[in-house]
N, C-alpha and C positions, 0 to 999 in steps of 0.2 A: 931617658926615663919614661915612665908611664904615669899619666895623670888620670885617675878615675874619679869623676866628680858628679855630684848631684847637680840638678839644674836650678829649679826655682829656689830663690833665696841664697844660692851658692854661686854657681857659674853665671847665672843671670842676675845675681844681686850686686850690690855696691853702686857706686856712682857711674855715670856714663863714661867718664875718663878712665876709671879703674877697669871697666869692662873692655874698653878699646885697647888699653895698654896690655891687658892679659891676652886678648885674642890676637893682637898683633905679634906679641912675643911668641905665642904658640905657632902661628902661621909662618913666622920667620925661622923658627927652629924646627926643621922637619924631622929631627931625631926624637922629638917628643911624641910618644904615642898617646892619643886621647881617647878616653872611653866615657861616654855619657851613661850615668847610672841614675835612673829617674823613676818616679811614680807615674809619669805620663805614659800614654800609649804612643805607638810609633807615629801615627798621623798627627797627633798633637805636637810631637817633637819636630817632625818635618815642617810643620807650619812656621816654625821659628826661622827657617832658612829663607822664607819669602819676604821678610821684612828688612829693616835697615841695620840689623844687629851685626852683620858680617861675622857670623859664628864660624869658627873652624869646623871642618868636617871630621867627625871622630872615626877611628878605625872600627869601633864597635858600639852598638846601641844596646844597653841593658835597660829595658823598659818594664812597665807594669810591676814596679817594686821588686824586680828580679825574676819575674815569671816569663819574660821574653828576652831572647838574646839574638841579635841580628848583625850581619856584616855591615859595616858602615857605608860601603860603596854599593853593594848589590841589594841590600836589605833582605837577603836570604837568611834563613835560620842557621845558626852555628851549631853543627852537630859534633858529638852526640849529646851536647848539653840540652838542646831544645827538646829532643825526644824524651829525655829522662824527666824533664819538668812536666811535659804533656802527660806522661804515663801516670803521674801522681795526682792529677787534677780530676776531681769527681764530677765537674761540670757546673756551669753557672746556674742552671735551673734547679738543680738539687740543693745548692747553697741557698738560693733565694727562698725556696720552699721551706727549708728547715729553719731559716732565720726570720721568717715573715712575722712571727708573733713576739719577737723580742722588742720590748718597749724602748723607745728612744732611738731606734736605728732606722735610718732613711737611706735607701739605695742611691748611689750617685749615677746620674744619667750621663755617663761619659764612656767612650769606647774603651774596652778593657779585655785583655786576653789572659786566660788561665789565672784569673784573680777576680774577686768581687770587692768593690770598694763602696764604702758607706760613709755618710755623715752620722754623728751621734750627738745627742744633746744631754741636758742635765737629768733627763728621765731614764737614761740608759741603765738597763739591768746587766751590769758587767758580768756578774756571776753566771747568769743564764747564757749570755753571749759566749763566754769562755768555755762553758761546759758543752754547749752545742757545737762549737767549732772543734773542740777536742773529739767529740763523737764522730765528726765528719772526717777525722784524721787529717785535719788541716792546721795551719798556724794562723795566729791573729796578731796583727801589729796595729797598735793605737798610737796616734801622734797628734801633736798640735792642739790637743784638747778638743778635737772635732772630727778627726779622720780615723776610720777603721778599715783595715785591709785584711781580707781572708785569702790566704795563699796556700798552695800545695805544701805538704809537710816538708820542713827543712829548706824551703825555697825563700830566699830573701836577697837583698842587694849584695850582701857580703859573700854568701855562699856561691851565688852565680858568678860573681867576679873571681873568686878563688878558683873555680873550675876553669874559667877562661884563662887565667894566669898559668894554671897547670898545663893547659892545652898549648899555650905559647912557649912554655918553659922559660918564662920571664924571671929575671933575678928579683927576689923579694925586696932587696935593699934599694932598688931603683924605682920603687912604686910610691906614689903619694895619693891618698884618698881624701876627699873633701865632702863635707855635708853640713847641714844646719838643723835638722829635725830628728825626732826620735826614730823615724823609719829609716834613718841613715845609720843607726847604732850598729847594725850588723857589719857595716863597712869598717867601723872602728874596732870591731872584734876580730878582724882578720889578722891583726898584728902588724900590718903595713904601717909605714909612717902616715900620719893622719893630721888633718886640720879641721877643727870646729871653728867655722868663721864667726866673726864678731857678733852677728845677729842670731846666733844659735839659740834654740829654745832651751829654757832652764833644765828640762828633763835630760837633754843630751849632754849639757855641760856637767850636770851632776853625775851622770853615768860614766863620764870619761875623765873626771878630774884627777883620778889617781892612776891613770894609764900613762906611763912614761913616753910612749911612742906617739901620744896625741898632743898637738900644739893647739892652744886656745888663742886664736888671733884677736887682735884689737879691731882691725878693720873688717867691714862687712863684705860679704859676697866675694866678688872677684878680687877686691883689694886684700881680703884675708887669704885667698889662695896665693897671691903674689908674695904676701908677707911670709907665708909658710915655705914657699920655694926658696926664699932667702934664708930662713931659719934653718932649714934642713940641708943647706949647702948645694941645692940644685942650681942656684944662681950665685956666682961668686962676685 
């Protein structure tokens, strides 16, 4: 099987014991292909391997909310997906220049590639933000009532994952995706088996409640992923 999972709040969420159990299970079963699908940049993800988490190493990193796709071992871009994303990106400076006058929007000071990430507050002018992003021929993802990501058109976690699955020619019924926030919604729209972990934000739960392929776990984070592995029969 292939597990494509968000990190913060999902693969990194749950209790310490739940995380250890899931990571041990994946490390033990080498037939499980692991893909990290995250809003973090690569360097932020790699910093997780220097601690005591004992994270399994994925076959693929999908970072920057889908705007970066790299081989898990070499950290080299996976082609032709990477180049197709790059070709759609108008550039960070152009995005920042066009959005500098949008009230309530604050740029995030974090490393990011082929995307611009912002915080927003109660003063946000959503209409102006949405219109400006549309004129830039980009997409906007808002999540957790505070994050806004501007991405190349039609680039998101789900679409980048689907391109990777097509490249691998991996069977769709052997895939499980996992997430907890609204910027994971595109993963749930792929049609693959999916789990919204127990700590998922209300917006994601509401958007997926009528999707038969989505399991809403009781347990949070890693515990919810394990719960879904059992629910979908990946663990007998």
